[in-house]
C-alpha positions in Angstrom: -32.0 1.1 -29.4 -28.4 1.9 -30.2 -27.9 4.1 -27.1 -29.6 1.6 -24.9 -27.3 -1.2 -26.2 -24.1 0.8 -25.5 -25.5 1.8 -22.1 -26.1 -1.9 -21.1 -22.7 -2.9 -22.3 -20.9 -0.3 -20.2 -23.1 -0.9 -17.2 -22.2 -4.6 -17.0 -18.4 -3.9 -17.1 -16.8 -4.5 -13.7 -13.1 -3.8 -14.2 -11.9 -3.7 -10.6 -13.7 -2.7 -7.4 -11.1 -0.4 -6.0 -10.3 1.3 -9.4 -12.1 4.6 -10.1 -12.3 3.9 -13.8 -14.8 1.1 -13.1 -17.4 3.6 -11.8 -16.6 6.2 -14.4 -17.4 3.6 -17.1 -20.7 2.7 -15.3 -21.6 6.4 -15.0 -21.2 6.8 -18.7 -23.2 3.7 -19.3 -26.1 5.1 -17.3 -25.9 8.3 -19.3 -26.3 6.3 -22.5 -29.1 4.2 -20.9 -31.0 7.4 -20.2 -30.6 8.6 -23.8 -31.6 5.1 -24.9 -34.7 5.2 -22.7 -35.8 8.4 -24.5 -35.2 6.6 -27.8 -37.1 3.4 -26.9 -40.0 5.4 -25.4 -41.1 6.1 -29.0 -42.1 2.5 -29.1 -43.1 2.0 -25.4 -43.9 5.2 -23.5 -43.9 3.3 -20.2 -40.2 3.0 -20.2 -39.9 6.7 -19.4 -40.5 5.8 -15.8 -36.9 4.4 -15.6 -35.3 7.6 -16.8 -34.9 9.1 -13.3 -33.3 5.9 -12.1 -30.7 6.0 -14.9 -29.9 9.6 -14.2 -29.6 9.0 -10.4 -27.4 6.0 -11.0 -25.1 8.0 -13.3 -24.7 10.6 -10.6 -24.1 8.0 -8.0 -21.3 6.3 -10.0 -19.9 9.8 -10.7 -19.7 10.3 -6.9 -18.0 6.9 -6.5 -15.5 7.9 -9.2 -14.6 11.1 -7.4 -14.4 9.5 -4.0 -12.1 6.7 -5.2 -9.8 9.2 -6.9 -9.6 11.2 -3.7 -9.1 8.1 -1.6 -6.3 6.8 -3.9 -4.5 10.1 -3.4 -5.1 10.9 0.2 -5.6 7.5 2.0 -3.7 4.3 2.6 -4.3 1.4 0.2 -6.3 -0.6 2.7 -8.9 2.2 3.0 -9.0 2.5 -0.8 -9.7 -1.3 -0.8 -12.6 -0.9 1.8 -14.0 2.1 -0.2 -13.9 0.0 -3.3 -15.7 -2.9 -1.7 -18.5 -0.6 -0.5 -18.8 1.2 -3.8 -18.6 -2.0 -5.8 -21.3 -3.9 -3.8 -23.6 -0.9 -3.9 -23.0 -0.1 -7.6 -23.3 -3.7 -8.7 -26.7 -4.3 -7.1 -28.0 -0.9 -8.2 -27.0 -1.8 -11.7 -28.5 -5.3 -11.5 -31.8 -3.8 -10.1 -31.9 -1.2 -12.9 -31.2 -3.8 -15.6 -33.7 -6.3 -14.2 -36.5 -3.7 -14.3 -35.5 -2.6 -17.8 -35.3 -6.1 -19.0 -38.7 -6.9 -17.6 -40.1 -3.8 -19.4 -38.4 -4.8 -22.7 -39.7 -8.3 -22.4 -43.3 -7.1 -21.7 -43.1 -4.6 -24.6 -42.1 -7.3 -27.1 -44.5 -10.1 -26.1 -47.2 -10.4 -28.8 -47.4 -6.6 -29.3 -47.8 -4.6 -32.5 -46.3 -1.2 -33.3 -48.1 1.5 -35.2 -46.8 4.3 -37.3 -48.4 7.8 -37.7 -50.9 6.4 -40.3 -51.9 3.5 -38.0 -50.3 0.8 -40.1 -49.8 -2.2 -37.8 -46.8 -4.5 -37.8 -46.2 -7.4 -35.4 -42.9 -7.0 -33.7 -40.6 -9.6 -35.4 -38.0 -9.8 -32.6 -40.1 -11.5 -29.8 -37.8 -14.5 -29.9 -34.7 -12.2 -29.6 -36.3 -10.7 -26.5 -36.8 -14.1 -24.9 -33.2 -15.2 -25.6 -31.9 -11.9 -24.2 -33.8 -12.5 -21.0 -32.2 -15.9 -20.5 -28.7 -14.5 -21.3 -29.2 -11.7 -18.8 -30.2 -14.2 -16.1 -27.1 -16.2 -16.6 -24.9 -13.1 -16.6 -26.5 -11.8 -13.4 -25.9 -15.0 -11.5 -22.2 -15.0 -12.6 -21.7 -11.3 -11.7 -23.1 -11.9 -8.2 -20.9 -14.9 -7.7 -17.8 -13.1 -8.9 -18.6 -10.1 -6.7 -18.9 -12.4 -3.6 -15.6 -14.1 -4.2 -13.9 -10.8 -5.0 -15.1 -9.2 -1.7 -14.1 -12.4 0.3 -10.7 -12.4 -1.3 -10.2 -8.8 -0.2 -11.3 -9.3 3.4 -10.0 -12.7 4.4 -6.6 -13.0 6.0 -6.1 -16.7 6.2 -3.6 -17.7 3.4 -5.5 -20.8 2.4 -8.8 -18.9 2.1 -7.0 -16.2 0.1 -5.8 -18.8 -2.4 -9.2 -20.5 -2.7 -11.2 -17.3 -3.0 -8.7 -15.8 -5.4 -9.0 -18.9 -7.6 -12.8 -18.8 -7.5 -12.7 -15.1 -8.3 -10.7 -15.8 -11.4 -12.9 -18.7 -12.5 -16.1 -16.7 -12.0 -14.6 -13.7 -13.8 -13.9 -15.8 -16.9 -17.5 -17.1 -16.7 -18.7 -13.5 -16.4 -16.8 -12.6 -19.5 -18.2 -15.5 -21.5 -21.8 -14.7 -20.4 -21.2 -11.0 -21.0 -20.2 -11.7 -24.5 -23.3 -13.9 -25.0 -25.5 -11.1 -23.5 -24.0 -8.5 -25.8 -24.6 -10.7 -28.8 -28.2 -11.3 -27.8 -28.7 -7.6 -27.1 -27.3 -6.7 -30.5 -29.7 -9.2 -32.1 -32.5 -7.4 -30.4 -31.2 -4.0 -31.3 -30.9 -5.1 -35.0 -34.5 -6.4 -35.0 -35.8 -3.3 -33.4 -34.0 -1.0 -35.8 -35.3 -3.1 -38.7 -38.8 -2.9 -37.5 -38.6 0.9 -37.0 -37.1 1.3 -40.5 -40.0 -0.7 -42.0 -42.5 1.5 -40.2 -40.8 4.7 -41.3 -41.1 3.4 -44.9 -44.6 2.1 -44.7 
């Protein structure tokens, strides 16, 4: 689950909507996620269904990266800003949708299931509690990401000075909340990763 862990960490990063690096990082995250899906499919073959989504999302964010590099060189700053808004909204919700479906699959694969090795030794997955905690952490993170995206977009579009100040403040506050919840999510995911790797090691040595 190491690749899937790295992929999820990179996918949730949202550096700046109009900055091409944001989408380059997400593209790399989806590449790692695709590799992680192949790795996790050894335990749950159903997860393979999400591999095309990971590859397509990696390509999409690659296109956004190239488009924003071109825009930053050839176009005025306001057009780069608009392009960043469009790419940011689309990329964020695609990322959330992908993570939601992957999280759902991981949750289902851990609930009360057993894993078997080549000799049919059975072992109850010991990290079901980690899976549940991860689901809660992901939900909190998703809500904060959507709120931050909303205030970021509003701050970029409004022209009334008072609203710019308010939306700017709310953007900063929600960004801090996002960072806190992202750290919590990463910790929970790492706990799940460690539990998964421990289980797989036991099976290999059974």
